C-alpha distance (Angstrom), angle and dihedral (degrees) to the residues before:
residue distance angle dihedral
X1 . . .
X2 3.76 . .
X3 3.80 108.5 .
X4 3.81 91.8 -131.6
X5 3.79 94.2 58.6
X6 3.79 109.8 83.4
X7 3.79 127.8 -162.1
X8 3.80 108.1 -95.8
X9 3.80 104.2 -176.0
X10 3.80 126.7 105.3
X11 3.79 100.8 10.2
X12 3.78 130.2 145.3
X13 2.99 114.9 -115.5
X14 3.82 91.6 35.6
X15 3.77 121.5 -108.7
X16 3.80 113.5 -83.3
X17 3.80 127.0 -129.0
X18 3.81 88.6 -113.5
X19 3.82 91.6 56.5
X20 3.80 91.4 49.7
X21 3.81 91.4 48.3
X22 3.82 91.8 48.1
X23 3.81 91.0 51.8
X24 3.81 90.5 48.3
X25 3.80 90.7 50.1
X26 3.82 91.3 50.9
X27 3.79 90.5 48.8
X28 3.81 93.9 50.6
X29 3.81 90.7 45.5
X30 3.79 90.0 51.6
X31 3.79 97.4 49.0
X32 3.82 94.7 40.1
X33 3.79 92.7 47.7
X34 3.79 93.3 -132.7
X35 3.77 136.5 97.1
X36 3.79 95.1 -160.2
X37 3.79 117.8 22.6
X38 3.79 123.4 -141.3
X39 3.79 118.1 -100.9
X40 3.80 88.6 -101.9
X41 3.81 90.7 58.1
X42 3.81 100.2 33.8
X43 3.79 95.5 96.2
X44 3.81 93.5 49.6
X45 3.82 90.4 45.2
X46 3.82 93.3 50.1
X47 3.80 91.6 45.4
X48 3.81 90.5 51.5
X49 3.81 91.2 50.7
X50 3.82 90.5 50.4
X51 3.81 92.6 48.1
X52 3.81 94.0 47.3
X53 3.81 89.7 46.7
X54 3.81 91.4 52.5
X55 3.80 93.4 45.5
X56 3.80 91.4 47.9
X57 3.81 92.4 49.4
X58 3.82 90.7 50.4
X59 3.80 90.4 49.2
X60 3.79 93.9 49.5
X61 3.82 91.4 47.7
X62 3.79 92.5 51.9
X63 3.82 99.1 45.3
X64 3.80 116.4 107.0
X65 3.79 123.4 -160.7
X66 3.77 133.1 -177.7
X67 3.82 90.1 -162.1
X68 3.79 118.0 96.2
X69 3.82 114.4 -101.5
X70 3.80 115.2 -88.6
X71 3.78 119.9 -116.7
X72 3.80 113.2 -123.9
X73 3.80 94.7 -142.8
X74 3.81 93.3 50.0
X75 3.82 91.4 48.4
X76 3.82 91.0 48.2
X77 3.82 90.4 51.3
X78 3.81 90.4 50.7
X79 3.82 90.2 50.7
X80 3.80 91.3 50.2
X81 3.82 90.4 50.1
X82 3.82 91.1 50.2
X83 3.81 90.8 49.2
X84 3.80 91.5 48.7
X85 3.81 91.0 51.0
X86 3.79 92.2 45.6
X87 3.79 98.5 44.8
X88 3.79 99.9 26.9
X89 3.80 95.4 -123.0
C-alpha cells in the first residue's frame, strides 16, 4: 500500500469526506504515475478521483466491525513510535 494512504475504517470520530477524497486522490496519483495530469488527461483524472471517492465512501459505510473504534490520536502516536524505531529519530 502507498505509505500516504492511511486506513480509514473504524475510527472515532468517523472518517470525513475530505479524508476519503484525499486518499482517493493519492490512489489515482499512484496508479496514474502523475501528480498533476496534463490538460488532455485532466477530465479523466478528475473523474477517476470522484469515482474512487464514491466507491470508498460506500465501502466505509457498509463495513461492520465488532472491534471498538480506534482513536486517531492513539493511532498517530503508535505510527510515530514505529517511525522512530525504524528511522532512529
